[in-house]
N, C-alpha and C positions, 0 to 999 in steps of 0.2 A: 291544181291551182295552189299557188303558194299563199301561205297565211300572211296577211299584211303585218300582223303583229310580230311575226318572226322575221319578216323582211326588214323591219325597222332597224337601223344601225345603232348599236349601243356605243356610247362614247368611250368606254373602257374595254371594248371587245378586243382591240388589237394590242393593248398594253402587255408587254412581256414581263417576266419576273424581274423584280428590283435587284440590282447588283451594285455592290460597293466598289471603291477603287482598288481594293486588295482582292486579287483573284487567285493568287498562288501562294503556297507556303513560303516561298522565298520572299515575296513582297511583304508578307506578314512579319517575317524575321527582320527585314530591313526597317520596317516601320517602327517596331519595338526598339531596335537599336538607336534609331534617330531620336526617338522620344526620350531616351536617356542621355545620349551623347550630346545633343544640341544644348539642352539646359545646363549640363555640367560644363561644357566648353564656355558658355556665356558667363557662368559664375566665375570660372577661372580667369577669364579676360577682365571681368569687372574688378576682381580682387587685385589683379596685377596693375590695373590702372590706378586704383586707390593707393596702393603701396608705392607706386612710382614716385610720389611726392615725398615719401619718407626715406628714400634711399639717398645715401651720401655719395658724393662724387669720389672717384678714385684719388687717393693721395690726401684726403681730408683726415683730420684728427678726431672725427666724431666717435671713433671706437677706441680712442686712447684711454688709459686708466683715469686720467684727470677728467676727461669729458664724461665718462661713465659715472664716476664718483659725483660729479656735479648734478647729473640727472637723477641719481638715486638718493641724494642727501635729504635729510629730514626737512620739512617745511620750516620749522622753528628751531632755534637753538637757545640754550641757556648759558649766559655768561655771568660768572661769579667774580665780583671785584673785591679786592682787599684794599679798602681805602687807606690803610696804614702803609701800603706798598706804593710808593710814588710811581714806580715803573708801570703799574697797571692803569694809571690814569691817562686819559687822552689829552693831547695838547689842544690849544685853542684852534689851530688850523685844522686838526683832524676832526674836531666836532663841527667846525664850519663846513668842511667838505662832505660830511655825512648828513647834516640836517639843515644848517642855516643857508646853504647855497641855493636851496630851492626857491627862496624868496629874495634873499639879500644878494644873490649872484646876479640877478637881472633887475631887481628893484620893483617887483610886482607887488600888488596889493598894498601899495603905500610904504613898503619896507625900504629903508635907506640902502642904496646900492653900495657894495663894498668898494672903498676907495673914493666915494663921492664926498669930498670934504664939505661941500655946501649943504648936503643933506644931513651929514653927521654933526656939523658944527653946533646947532642948537641942542642936540641930544647930548653931546659931550659936555656942554655947559651945565647940564643937570647933575653931572658927577657920576662916578662909577657905581655907587650904591643904587642910584635911581635906575640906571640902565640894567643892573643886575636884577633888581626887583621886577622890572618889566619882563626880563627874559625868563625868570623863574616862574612868575605867576601868569604871564601872558598879557597881551595888550592889543586891543583892536582885533585885527584878523589873525594875529599871531597867537597860537595856543601856548600853554605852559611848556617851557623848555623847547619851544619851537616844534613840539610834537615828538621830541626824542625822549630818551630815557638815560639821563646822565646824572652824575653826582653834581651837587651845587658847585663844587670847585671846578669841574670840567666846563660847566655852563659859564662860570665866571671867566675862565680862560678864553672861551669863544667870544665873550663880550669884549674883553680886552683886545683880542686879536682884531676884531672888526673895528672897534673904536680907534685903535692905533693906526689902522690902515686909512682911517678918515682924518687923521691929524692929531689924535690924542697921544698922551705920553704916559698912559697907565702902566703900572708895574703888573706883571703876570702873577696871579695868585699861586702860591707854593703850598704843597702838602706839608702838614706839620710832621716833624720827625717824631719817632716814639719817645725820645728823650724830652723833647719840648712838650709833648702831650702829657707825659708824666709830671713834668715840672708845673704845668698849668693846673693839673688836677691837685697837686700837693700844695699849691699856693694858697687856695682858700682855707685849707685845713691849718696851715701855719699861721694865717692871719687871725684865726679865732682865738680869743683870750682863753687862758687856761682856767679851768673851773676852780673856784675859790674853795680852799680847804678850811673848814672851821674846826679848830681844835676844841675838844670837849674839856670843859673846866673840871678840875678834880673836885670831888665832893668835900665839903668842909668837915673837919674832924671835930 
């Protein structure tokens, strides 16, 4: 007679040995190769996709000497001005194009638009000195010198340029010549009275 305990079917009695998907050395080599090749290929494709936006079209001047120099130039520059040299000073139009045009070009923030005689009329009536003071010190939303960094003479030229476009007839300020500066410096000295010379009286004999 068979033992009923031995006759009982065990749930794992027919399970075979566990086997993985890799059964031969050739499959193992292929699996190792794919484990390296696939990630590397994915990285190469990703880098190529990112760099594609930075590539320049054929025939462009992106690699020219001027373009390269513009890309590698310093962020800031230092400009030294010799106020005694009139050639280094900017004209009124140049200052306007650099700074003033941001507001006076379109008339934003209450700034009188260039060439708008109606807007400039009351301001011109205040005189050149009042306009220059506002430009140098700032007024309302306009910062001092309009946010630029120019000599007072250059700011004055910009004021005259804009005012004259609005109907004024102001004369453009001119840089003083070295001879005029020397003469102006010598004038106060010449106007001072000469020191009095008191002669000592001879002792009585």
